[in-house]
MILUMSE-158693 format. One record per residue: x, y, z of N, C-alpha, C in turn. Coordinates in Angstrom, 2 decimals, padded with zeros to 5 digits. Example, Ala and Ser with C-alpha at 12.3 -4.5 7.8 and 13.67 -1.06 7.14 Angstrom:
<pts>
nc1, nc2, nc3, cac1, cac2, cac3, cc1, cc2, cc3
013.19, -005.69, 007.80, 012.30, -004.50, 007.80, 013.20, -003.30, 007.80
012.85, -002.25, 007.08, 013.67, -001.06, 007.14, 012.90, 000.03, 007.87
</pts>
This chain:
<pts>
nc1, nc2, nc3, cac1, cac2, cac3, cc1, cc2, cc3
003.66, 038.25, 028.29, 004.92, 037.84, 026.79, 004.93, 035.83, 027.13
005.36, 035.46, 025.48, 006.37, 034.29, 025.92, 007.57, 034.10, 025.50
008.39, 033.16, 026.14, 009.88, 033.08, 025.69, 010.32, 032.11, 024.53
011.17, 032.42, 023.70, 011.43, 031.71, 022.82, 012.97, 031.69, 022.66
012.96, 030.70, 021.32, 014.68, 030.45, 020.70, 014.42, 030.47, 019.80
014.92, 031.39, 018.85, 015.39, 031.35, 017.39, 017.36, 031.24, 016.68
016.47, 029.87, 016.41, 017.66, 029.07, 015.58, 017.88, 030.12, 014.51
019.19, 030.78, 013.91, 019.35, 031.61, 012.91, 020.67, 030.52, 011.77
020.07, 030.56, 010.53, 020.96, 029.85, 009.42, 021.77, 031.11, 008.95
023.30, 030.57, 008.28, 023.76, 031.67, 007.81, 024.44, 032.59, 008.94
024.48, 032.88, 010.18, 024.72, 033.43, 011.14, 026.53, 032.75, 011.79
027.48, 033.98, 011.17, 028.68, 033.64, 011.57, 029.50, 032.15, 010.96
029.07, 031.87, 010.00, 029.41, 030.76, 008.66, 029.07, 031.65, 007.35
030.45, 031.02, 006.87, 030.37, 031.08, 004.93, 030.67, 032.61, 004.59
031.15, 033.34, 005.71, 032.15, 034.76, 005.29, 030.77, 035.69, 005.97
029.33, 035.55, 006.56, 028.38, 036.38, 007.24, 029.23, 036.16, 008.34
028.94, 037.35, 008.78, 029.49, 037.58, 010.12, 029.18, 038.84, 011.02
028.12, 038.57, 011.97, 027.15, 039.39, 012.78, 028.27, 039.36, 014.09
028.43, 040.43, 015.15, 028.79, 040.43, 016.21, 027.33, 040.39, 016.99
027.43, 039.50, 018.28, 026.58, 039.03, 018.84, 025.24, 040.33, 019.83
026.59, 041.47, 020.15, 025.80, 042.61, 020.23, 024.82, 043.71, 019.22
025.66, 043.30, 017.78, 024.70, 043.62, 016.80, 023.16, 043.22, 016.62
023.68, 041.68, 016.82, 022.37, 040.51, 016.86, 021.28, 041.14, 017.54
022.16, 041.12, 019.09, 020.78, 041.63, 020.02, 020.19, 042.39, 019.93
020.94, 043.95, 018.96, 020.13, 044.67, 019.11, 018.90, 045.08, 017.63
019.46, 044.32, 016.80, 018.90, 043.93, 015.52, 017.29, 042.86, 016.23
017.28, 042.35, 017.13, 016.14, 041.78, 017.96, 015.22, 042.52, 018.65
016.49, 043.78, 019.64, 015.99, 044.78, 020.14, 014.96, 045.37, 019.00
015.29, 045.90, 018.02, 014.88, 046.45, 016.76, 013.18, 046.43, 016.90
013.16, 045.20, 016.69, 011.31, 044.42, 016.30, 010.52, 044.54, 017.88
011.16, 045.45, 019.06, 010.37, 044.85, 019.86, 010.25, 043.96, 020.86
011.11, 043.18, 020.78, 010.98, 041.81, 021.58, 011.89, 042.26, 022.69
011.46, 041.64, 023.66, 012.32, 041.45, 025.16, 012.76, 040.83, 025.70
013.91, 040.67, 026.29, 014.93, 040.09, 027.40, 015.50, 039.40, 026.11
016.34, 039.93, 024.95, 017.17, 039.45, 024.23, 018.16, 039.36, 024.89
018.77, 037.63, 024.67, 019.80, 037.40, 024.96, 020.12, 036.26, 023.55
021.75, 036.65, 023.27, 022.91, 035.59, 022.51, 023.12, 034.37, 023.07
023.35, 033.40, 022.60, 023.52, 032.19, 023.09, 024.75, 031.33, 022.26
025.70, 031.77, 022.89, 027.71, 031.34, 021.71, 026.78, 032.33, 020.46
027.87, 031.78, 019.61, 028.53, 033.14, 018.37, 027.83, 032.03, 016.87
026.72, 031.54, 017.11, 026.26, 030.28, 015.58, 025.10, 031.09, 015.86
024.39, 032.59, 016.14, 022.91, 032.27, 015.76, 021.99, 031.46, 016.71
021.95, 032.24, 018.18, 021.11, 031.09, 018.89, 020.83, 032.50, 019.58
019.28, 032.93, 019.42, 018.34, 034.16, 019.87, 017.44, 034.18, 020.99
017.71, 034.29, 022.42, 016.97, 034.14, 023.01, 015.78, 035.26, 023.65
014.57, 035.28, 023.58, 013.40, 036.69, 024.03, 012.04, 036.37, 024.06
011.59, 037.12, 024.67, 010.31, 037.42, 024.86, 009.42, 038.22, 023.71
008.24, 037.50, 023.52, 007.49, 038.56, 022.88, 006.02, 037.92, 022.95
005.22, 039.10, 022.52, 003.65, 038.49, 023.28, 002.99, 038.45, 021.40
003.91, 038.01, 020.49, 003.43, 037.94, 019.01, 002.39, 035.98, 019.81
001.72, 036.01, 018.92, 000.75, 034.77, 018.80, 000.71, 033.74, 018.11
001.17, 034.21, 016.81, 001.76, 033.28, 015.50, 003.34, 033.03, 015.81
003.86, 031.68, 015.68, 004.98, 031.38, 015.77, 005.15, 031.93, 014.28
005.23, 031.20, 013.18, 005.23, 031.04, 011.78, 005.64, 032.84, 011.40
004.87, 033.18, 011.91, 004.28, 035.41, 011.44, 005.32, 036.13, 011.88
005.87, 035.77, 013.55, 007.18, 036.13, 014.05, 008.79, 035.45, 013.60
008.37, 034.88, 012.94, 009.83, 033.66, 012.22, 009.78, 034.81, 010.82
008.57, 035.32, 009.92, 008.68, 036.13, 009.08, 009.27, 037.36, 009.08
008.67, 037.85, 010.10, 009.13, 039.16, 010.56, 010.62, 039.26, 010.66
010.97, 038.64, 011.62, 012.47, 038.09, 011.87, 013.44, 038.01, 010.97
012.41, 037.27, 009.58, 013.61, 037.01, 008.44, 013.17, 038.05, 007.88
012.60, 038.45, 007.69, 012.35, 040.25, 007.04, 013.22, 040.93, 007.32
013.27, 041.56, 008.52, 014.13, 042.10, 009.25, 015.77, 042.41, 008.90
016.09, 040.96, 009.39, 017.58, 040.72, 009.60, 017.83, 040.73, 007.63
017.02, 040.62, 006.79, 017.10, 040.43, 004.97, 017.58, 041.76, 005.15
016.48, 042.75, 005.39, 016.80, 043.99, 005.39, 018.05, 044.64, 005.87
018.29, 044.75, 006.98, 019.42, 044.63, 007.70, 020.53, 044.18, 007.68
021.01, 042.99, 007.25, 021.88, 042.81, 006.71, 022.17, 042.24, 005.51
021.62, 042.15, 004.65, 021.74, 042.08, 003.03, 021.38, 040.96, 002.50
021.34, 040.05, 003.00, 021.11, 038.33, 003.20, 019.99, 037.46, 004.01
019.44, 036.14, 003.08, 018.28, 036.07, 003.90, 019.08, 035.21, 004.91
017.80, 034.95, 006.22, 019.04, 034.04, 007.54, 017.01, 033.83, 007.30
017.36, 032.46, 007.19, 016.15, 031.37, 007.77, 015.93, 031.81, 009.15
015.23, 031.61, 009.74, 014.73, 031.28, 011.28, 013.91, 030.44, 012.35
014.39, 029.51, 012.73, 013.36, 028.91, 013.08, 013.45, 028.91, 015.10
011.80, 029.01, 015.30, 011.69, 029.50, 016.78, 011.09, 027.98, 017.09
011.70, 028.15, 018.49, 010.87, 027.03, 019.26, 010.77, 027.40, 020.96
009.98, 026.88, 021.34, 009.88, 027.20, 022.79, 010.71, 026.80, 024.09
010.83, 027.18, 024.76, 011.88, 026.17, 026.02, 011.06, 025.19, 026.27
009.29, 024.43, 026.15, 008.99, 023.01, 026.08, 009.62, 022.52, 024.88
009.66, 022.91, 024.00, 009.91, 022.35, 022.30, 010.98, 021.67, 022.45
011.87, 022.61, 023.11, 013.53, 022.22, 023.45, 013.82, 021.40, 024.18
012.94, 021.47, 025.33, 013.32, 020.20, 026.28, 012.79, 019.00, 025.56
011.65, 018.93, 025.19, 011.45, 017.84, 024.24, 012.47, 017.39, 023.21
013.12, 018.41, 022.30, 014.01, 018.04, 021.31, 015.46, 017.43, 022.11
015.42, 017.85, 023.33, 016.52, 017.59, 024.25, 016.56, 016.53, 024.36
015.49, 015.46, 024.82, 015.18, 014.78, 025.71, 015.37, 012.98, 024.38
014.87, 013.71, 023.36, 014.38, 012.69, 022.53, 015.59, 011.55, 022.01
015.36, 010.53, 021.72, 016.12, 009.53, 021.50, 016.11, 008.63, 020.00
017.15, 009.22, 019.20, 016.58, 008.80, 017.77, 016.87, 007.21, 018.25
016.65, 006.65, 016.53, 016.35, 005.07, 016.61, 018.00, 005.21, 016.20
018.67, 004.13, 016.71, 019.66, 003.63, 015.76, 020.08, 003.08, 015.28
019.94, 003.06, 013.75, 020.20, 002.54, 012.62, 021.35, 001.89, 011.83
022.78, 002.56, 012.74, 023.46, 002.66, 011.92, 024.34, 001.29, 012.50
025.33, 001.03, 011.81, 026.27, -000.61, 012.41, 027.49, -000.04, 012.59
027.85, 000.87, 012.62, 028.93, 001.45, 013.48, 029.32, 001.37, 014.56
030.70, 002.30, 014.82, 031.24, 002.65, 016.21, 030.14, 003.50, 016.76
030.46, 003.50, 018.19, 030.33, 004.60, 018.87, 029.50, 005.96, 018.45
028.97, 006.97, 018.81, 028.43, 007.96, 018.48, 029.34, 009.48, 019.09
030.19, 009.52, 017.98, 030.93, 010.98, 017.94, 030.02, 012.03, 018.29
028.85, 012.77, 017.56, 028.12, 013.57, 018.00, 026.84, 013.03, 017.43
026.14, 014.31, 018.08, 024.47, 013.73, 017.30, 023.88, 015.89, 017.26
023.42, 015.58, 015.89, 023.19, 017.16, 015.66, 021.90, 017.20, 015.01
021.49, 018.12, 015.71, 019.69, 018.10, 015.80, 019.86, 019.45, 014.30
018.65, 019.31, 013.68, 018.38, 020.42, 012.46, 017.10, 020.21, 012.11
017.28, 021.74, 012.51, 015.73, 022.87, 012.87, 014.99, 022.66, 011.24
013.97, 022.50, 011.64, 013.15, 022.53, 010.25, 011.65, 023.01, 010.20
011.28, 024.31, 009.18, 010.18, 024.51, 009.28, 008.64, 023.78, 009.06
008.75, 022.62, 008.88, 007.66, 021.84, 008.97, 008.47, 019.95, 008.95
007.47, 018.97, 008.89, 008.07, 018.06, 008.59, 008.39, 017.72, 006.72
009.29, 017.11, 006.68, 009.54, 017.15, 005.30, 008.59, 016.18, 004.64
008.39, 016.41, 003.28, 007.69, 015.09, 002.67, 008.01, 013.96, 002.81
006.94, 012.83, 003.41, 007.52, 011.51, 002.70, 008.89, 010.87, 002.00
008.48, 011.17, 000.43, 009.36, 010.75, -000.32, 011.06, 011.50, 000.15
010.63, 012.91, 000.49, 011.81, 013.77, 000.69, 012.71, 012.74, 002.00
012.07, 012.43, 002.98, 012.42, 011.66, 003.93, 013.21, 010.73, 003.92
012.58, 009.61, 002.68, 012.77, 008.58, 002.56, 014.63, 008.63, 001.92
014.54, 009.88, 000.95, 015.86, 009.86, -000.27, 016.91, 010.51, 001.49
016.57, 010.86, 002.43, 017.46, 011.73, 003.85, 017.78, 010.05, 004.77
016.45, 009.02, 004.78, 017.03, 007.69, 004.86, 017.97, 006.79, 004.40
017.87, 006.75, 002.79, 019.00, 005.91, 002.49, 020.37, 006.41, 001.67
020.57, 007.70, 002.72, 021.98, 008.20, 002.82, 022.64, 007.04, 004.09
021.69, 006.58, 004.99, 022.20, 005.60, 006.12, 023.29, 005.36, 005.80
024.42, 005.33, 007.10, 025.73, 003.78, 006.48, 026.09, 003.84, 007.77
027.15, 002.92, 007.78, 027.88, 002.21, 009.09, 028.94, 003.99, 009.87
028.47, 004.78, 009.18, 028.56, 006.12, 009.94, 027.80, 007.19, 010.34
026.69, 007.06, 009.48, 025.62, 008.21, 010.49, 024.17, 007.62, 010.02
024.03, 007.79, 010.76, 022.14, 007.61, 010.92, 021.06, 008.96, 010.86
020.03, 008.49, 010.89, 019.41, 009.86, 011.23, 017.57, 009.59, 011.52
017.19, 010.31, 012.13, 016.04, 009.82, 012.05, 015.05, 011.13, 012.11
013.69, 011.21, 011.76, 013.05, 012.88, 011.90, 012.14, 012.28, 013.23
011.86, 013.63, 013.80, 010.82, 013.77, 014.91, 009.98, 015.02, 014.88
009.41, 015.16, 014.27, 008.41, 016.56, 014.36, 008.77, 017.45, 013.40
009.64, 017.99, 013.84, 009.63, 019.34, 012.73, 011.42, 019.55, 012.99
012.20, 018.49, 012.97, 013.16, 017.63, 013.53, 014.09, 016.89, 012.91
015.57, 016.75, 012.73, 016.39, 015.68, 012.05, 017.09, 015.58, 012.60
017.81, 014.05, 013.52, 018.55, 014.06, 014.18, 019.53, 013.23, 013.17
021.07, 013.35, 013.10, 022.15, 013.15, 012.56, 022.56, 012.97, 013.81
023.30, 011.48, 013.71, 024.29, 010.68, 014.80, 025.19, 010.23, 013.78
026.35, 010.46, 014.58, 027.55, 010.36, 012.96, 028.95, 009.35, 014.45
029.58, 008.54, 013.95, 030.33, 008.32, 014.39, 032.06, 008.53, 013.79
031.15, 009.87, 012.77, 033.03, 010.14, 012.55, 033.72, 011.40, 013.29
035.13, 010.44, 013.71, 035.55, 011.65, 014.23, 035.68, 013.03, 013.91
035.41, 013.28, 012.56, 035.59, 014.71, 012.32, 034.16, 014.59, 011.16
033.28, 015.82, 011.30, 032.18, 016.22, 010.85, 032.69, 015.88, 009.60
033.91, 015.86, 008.27, 034.01, 016.30, 007.47, 034.91, 014.56, 006.98
034.76, 013.71, 007.77, 034.95, 012.54, 007.49, 033.91, 011.96, 007.18
032.49, 012.62, 007.50, 031.05, 012.23, 006.69, 030.98, 012.43, 005.25
030.41, 011.89, 004.86, 030.00, 012.35, 003.42, 029.04, 013.11, 003.54
027.85, 013.12, 004.65, 026.73, 013.99, 004.63, 026.96, 015.24, 005.56
025.70, 016.10, 004.74, 026.30, 017.56, 005.27, 025.22, 018.35, 005.81
024.93, 019.63, 005.80, 023.69, 020.15, 005.69, 023.55, 020.86, 004.91
024.09, 020.93, 003.35, 023.80, 021.54, 002.13, 022.98, 020.47, 001.83
023.74, 019.47, 001.71, 023.07, 017.86, 001.23, 021.81, 017.55, 001.72
021.47, 017.65, 002.79, 020.26, 017.42, 003.55, 019.19, 019.17, 003.16
019.31, 020.31, 002.50, 018.56, 021.19, 002.04, 018.38, 020.87, 000.88
019.53, 020.60, -000.19, 018.86, 019.74, -001.10, 018.57, 018.66, -001.53
017.92, 017.68, -000.46, 017.51, 016.62, -000.63, 016.04, 017.16, -000.29
016.07, 017.46, 000.83, 014.04, 017.73, 001.72, 013.78, 019.21, 000.90
014.51, 019.89, 000.15, 014.33, 021.16, -000.53, 013.50, 022.14, 000.01
014.18, 021.96, 001.53, 013.87, 022.95, 002.18, 014.67, 023.63, 003.31
014.89, 025.03, 003.94, 016.16, 025.18, 004.83, 016.14, 024.40, 005.85
017.29, 024.56, 006.07, 017.35, 023.68, 007.82, 018.83, 024.42, 008.85
018.59, 024.52, 009.63, 020.35, 024.73, 010.42, 020.14, 023.54, 011.70
021.73, 023.79, 011.48, 022.03, 022.47, 012.60, 022.49, 023.11, 013.87
021.89, 022.14, 014.79, 023.11, 022.14, 016.21, 023.44, 021.12, 017.23
024.82, 020.98, 017.72, 025.26, 019.68, 018.34, 023.86, 019.63, 019.67
023.51, 018.61, 019.90, 022.65, 018.43, 021.05, 022.97, 019.19, 022.49
024.87, 019.06, 022.11, 024.90, 019.78, 023.78, 024.44, 020.76, 023.21
025.07, 021.61, 022.59, 024.45, 023.50, 022.67, 022.64, 023.34, 022.53
021.87, 022.45, 022.22, 020.85, 022.21, 022.47, 020.20, 021.89, 024.19
020.78, 021.20, 024.69, 021.03, 021.03, 026.28, 021.53, 021.52, 027.39
022.42, 023.00, 026.57, 022.81, 023.83, 027.09, 021.89, 024.77, 027.17
020.85, 024.82, 026.01, 019.96, 025.95, 026.06, 018.55, 025.85, 027.27
018.83, 024.23, 027.15, 017.31, 023.89, 027.90, 017.63, 024.42, 029.86
019.17, 023.76, 029.77, 019.80, 023.95, 030.79, 019.57, 025.58, 031.50
019.51, 026.13, 030.50, 019.66, 028.00, 031.07, 020.69, 028.48, 031.25
</pts>
């Protein structure tokens, strides 16, 4: 059995509310073991004997859509991958003030080079972006995320693939256990 962390898109945002005990039960129905949720934003830790992460993601997505009635993109990472993600230092290409927040966007795969270039074209004095493997890092000096002209929805439209965002603090807390 291997340990995994699933990052779920559209859990407890946009009018889709799922209680954490319900979410744990949905994962347990898939015969996943040692299921835990971490804060109420769609972070699920579990053990599985599955050998193919993409197949496991598809299985979870199909089950959640069937049970919840809407699509839930699922992004699975191992604890070792999370440690690498938490330790990555994005390049600083902004000219603005200090970083107020750093977000990690989990992707299914690396975006096409032209899509990544379009995202990088949004960099300004407030926001900067850096891609590393299957993640995008978004650093902002905006005091409130709503002060930025960038958003997860704009990111998805630009790269034409689903993404779910987490604050780096959440990722580091998951790594620390």
